[in-house]
N, C-alpha and C positions, 0 to 999 in steps of 0.2 A: 641517392636522389629522393627516394620515397621518404626516408627518415628526415631529410631536410624539409621536405614539404609538410610532413606531420608536425615538425617542431614549429614551423612558421604559422601553421593553422592554430596550434595550441597557444602561441604567443598572441595571436590576434584575438582569440576568444578570451584570454586572460585580460588583455587590454580593454576589450569590449565590456566585460563584466565590471572591471574596475571603474571605467568611465561612467557606466550606467549607474553604479552605486553613488558616485560623486554627484550625479545629477539628481537622483531620487532623494538623496539625503539633504539636498539644498546647499551643499558645499560649492557647487557651480549653479548659479541661479538663472531663472528664465531671463533671456535677454543678454546674458553674458556671452562674450565672444570667446571662441576656443580656437587656438591655432595648434598645429602639429608640435611646434617647438615648445610651447608652454606645457603641453601634456607630456612630452618627452622628459622635460625637466621634472615635472611633478610625479610621474610614475617611475622614472628611471628605466625606461624601455627604449628600444630603438625606433626609428621613425616609421619603418615599414609596417609593423603591426599596429602602430598608433594610427597611421593613415587609413588602414583597412578598417579598424575599429570605428573611426569617425564616419566612414562611408556607411558601414552597417547600421550605426545608430541613426544616421539620416534616413536610411531605408525603413527603419523601425518607427520613425516619426518623432524621435526625441530631439533632433537637430534640424536646422535649416542651413543650407549652403549659402554663403555670402558671395555675391558676384565678384567682389574685389579680393576674395580669398578667405579661407577659414570657414567656421561654422558659428551659429549662435544657438543657444538652448531655447527650445520652444516652450510656450505656455499653452495650456489647454482649457477650453471652456467645458462645461458639463455637456453641452451638445456634442462636442468632439468625442467625449468619452462614451456618451450614449450611442453614437454612431459606430464606434469601435465594438462595443458590446453587441449591438444589433447585428453587425456584420458577422461576428463570431457565432451568434445565435442562428443566423440564416444558414451558415455553412454546416454547423453541427446538426441543424434541423434536416438539411439535405442528406447528411450522412446517416441519420437515423431512418430517414425515408427509404433510402436505397438498401440499407441493411434489412429493413422489413420486407421490401419488395423482392429482394434477391435471396432472402433467407440467411440465417445466421448459423454458423457451425455450433454443434453441441457443446464442445469444450469451452468455446468463447462465451456462450450463453451462461454456462455453469459458473465461469469466473465472474461475469457481471453480477450474477445472483449472490455469489460469495461476498463480493465487495458490498453489495446492498445489505447483506446480513450484518457485516461488520459495522457499517454505518448505522444501522438500526440499533445495535447495541449501545453505540455512543449517544444517539439521540434519546434513547429511553432512560438514560441515567437521571436520577432525581435532581442533580445539580450539575451544571456543565462548567468545567474549569477552562482556563486558557490552554492547558495541555490537551484537553479533550478536543478543543477546536483545532489545535495544531495537528492532532492525529486525523481529524476529519478532513483537513486540507489535503493530506497525502492520499487518503482513500478516495476523495472526490476527484483529485487529479487523475488517479488511476482509472476510475470509472469513466470519466470523459475520454480518456485515451482509448479505452476498450471500445467505446461507442464508435470512435473514428475507425478503429481497426475492423470493426464489424462491417463497415461499409465496403471494405476490401477494394479501395480505390486509391492507388498511389497519387494520382493527380489531385484528388480532393484532399488527401492527407497533407500534401505540400502546401495547398492553399490555406488549410486550417492552421498549419504551423506558422505560416506567415501572419495570419490574423492574430494568433496568440501572442506574437511579438509586438503587436501594437500596444502602445501605452494603455494600461488599465483594462485590457480586454480579457485577461485570464479568468477562467471560471472560478478560480480560488483566490482572485485578487483581493477581496475584502472579507473573506471568511474569518480570518483571525480577529479582525476589528469587531466582529459581531459579538465576541465574548463579553464586551463591555456595554452592549446595548440592551435596553430593557426588552426590546422586541426580538432578542436573539433566538429564543426557543421557537417562537411562532414562525419566524422566517426559515429556520433550519427544518422545521416540521414540514413546511410547504415545499421546500426544496427536495426533501426526501421523498415526499409523495410524488413529485414530478418524476424522480428517478424510477420509482416503482412503476408508475403509469407508462413511461416510455419503454421500459423493458417488456411489460405486458403487451404493448402495441407492436413492438418489433417481433415478439414471439408469435403474436396473432396475425402477423403479415398485414398490419393496418399502417400503411405507409404515410398517408396524409395525417393521421392522428399522431404518429410518432414525430413527424416534422413539426407540427403545430405545438406540441408539448415542449420540444427542445427550444423553440423560439421564445415561448413564454417563460421557460426556465431561465434563459439568458437574462431576461429583464429583471430578475431578482437581484442580479449584481448591481444594476443601476440603483435599484431601491436601497440596497445595502449602503452604497456610496452616499446617497442623499442623507440617509439617517446618520451615517458616521460624520459627515461634514457638518451637519446641523447640531451636533452634540459636542460641547467644548471638551469633554473628557476624551473623546475618541478622534477628534479632527486630526491631531498631530500624529496619530497612529496609522493613518492611511498612507500606504507606500506612495511616495511621490506627491503628497498633498501640496507641497510648495509649488508645484507646476500648474495647479488648478486655479484658474481665474474664476471668481464667484461674485455674483451680485450680493448686495447687503441683504441678509436674512435674519430673522429672529432666531436667537440661539436657544437651544434646549439645555437644561441643567441636570 
C-alpha cells in the first residue's frame, strides 16, 4: 500500500515537472486550453497523475481552471511578479527576524558563514563566467534555505515553500541571466553585502534590522528581471519569459 502511494506521488511530481517545463518553454502558450486527455496523449502518462499535476500547477499560479472543464495557461504582468517576489521577501524577512530574536544554533550559524565565504570567493573573481553564476545559484539557494531553517518554525517553512512555488518568486530565479548583463557584478556585490549584513543582524539579535534587510534583498530579484527583459540579448533567457505581458519599452542593446 505504501509503495503504491509512493509510486503515485512520484508519477504526479514527474507529470508536474514535465507540464511546468512545457509552459515555461512556451510549447504551451498563455491562453492555451489544457485538458487531461490532451496531456495524457502528449506525455504518455495515465490520467490520475496528470489530473493531480494540473491541480498543483493551478495552486502554483500557472493555470486557471475553466468553469466548463479543463485549464488555461496564465499570463503574468510585471506587477504580478513583483507581488510574488514581495511576498517571498516578507516571509523570508519574518524568518530572519524570529531567527534573530530566538537565537540561532552555533552549527547553523557556522554553515551560513561557510556558504557566505564560498560566495565571496566567486564574487571576488576578476571575471565571472556563466558557470560561476550557476555555482552561485546553488550556494544562494542553500543560503536562503538555511535562513528559513534558522527560524525553526515548521509553520513558516511551509508558507515559504508555497511562496517559492509561485511563478518567478524564487530567490535564484534570475541569477543566471545576470551573467550577460553589464550590471551583473554590481548587483551581485549588493546581494552579497545584504547576505553579510543579515547574518550579522541575526548574530547580533537585531530582529527588525534582519527583517528589513531580507525584504530589501528580495527586491533585487525584481530589479534583475527588469534589466533582463529590457535587454534583447537576455530577454529570451529569462525562465518563463513567454508568460510575461509587458508594455512597450525602449530596448537596450
